[in-house]
C-alpha positions in Angstrom: -41.5 16.5 60.0 -40.7 13.0 59.1 -36.9 12.2 58.0 -37.9 9.0 56.1 -39.5 11.3 53.3 -36.7 13.5 52.7 -34.9 12.3 49.5 -31.5 14.0 48.9 -30.0 13.6 45.5 -26.1 13.0 45.8 -24.1 13.5 42.4 -20.4 13.6 42.9 -20.1 14.5 39.1 -22.0 17.6 39.8 -20.2 19.0 42.9 -16.7 17.4 42.5 -13.8 20.3 41.3 -12.6 19.9 38.2 -9.7 21.5 36.4 -11.2 24.0 33.8 -9.4 25.0 30.5 -8.2 28.1 32.2 -6.6 26.3 35.1 -9.4 27.2 37.5 -10.7 24.3 39.5 -14.5 24.6 39.5 -17.4 21.9 40.1 -19.9 21.9 37.3 -22.6 23.2 39.7 -20.3 26.4 40.1 -20.0 26.8 36.4 -23.7 26.7 35.9 -24.2 29.4 38.4 -21.6 31.6 36.7 -22.9 30.8 33.2 -26.5 31.6 34.4 -25.4 35.0 35.5 -23.4 35.5 32.2 -19.8 35.7 34.2 -17.2 34.6 31.8 -15.2 32.5 34.3 -13.0 31.1 31.5 -11.3 34.9 31.1 -10.0 34.8 34.4 -6.3 33.1 35.3 -6.6 33.4 39.0 -9.3 32.6 41.5 -8.7 35.8 43.2 -9.6 37.2 39.6 -12.8 35.2 39.4 -13.5 36.5 43.0 -13.0 40.2 41.7 -15.1 39.6 38.9 -18.1 38.0 40.9 -17.5 41.1 43.3 -17.9 43.6 40.3 -21.1 41.6 39.1 -22.6 41.7 42.6 -22.3 45.3 42.9 -24.8 45.6 40.1 -27.0 42.4 40.9 -27.8 41.4 44.0 -28.0 37.5 44.3 -27.9 35.0 47.1 -26.7 32.1 45.1 -23.8 34.2 43.8 -22.9 35.5 47.3 -23.0 31.8 48.6 -20.5 31.2 45.7 -18.4 33.8 46.3 -18.1 33.0 50.2 -16.9 29.4 49.0 -14.4 30.9 46.5 -13.2 33.4 48.9 -12.3 31.0 51.6 -10.8 28.5 49.2 -8.7 31.1 48.1 -7.6 32.2 51.4 -6.7 28.5 52.6 -5.0 28.0 49.2 -2.9 31.4 48.9 -2.3 32.5 52.4 0.3 31.3 55.1 
C-alpha cells in the first residue's frame, strides 16, 4: 500500500463538540448519526438519558455505527460524571 495515495479529509467543524439546544454537547457527525437512525436526541436532557435512548434503539436495531457512538458517549459520560 502506498501511503502517499491516502487522503484524509479533516473537518473540525464536523467533529468538534458543540452545545445543542437541549444543553448536550454533540458533534455534527454525532447529530447526523442520531438523526439517520430517527433518535430524537433533543428530548434528552442528560448524556445518561441519551445513552439509555440509544441502548433501547439498539435492542431493536443492530448498527455498528450506533454501537460505536454509544461506546464514545458512555466513555465520555463515565469521565464527566464519575469520580
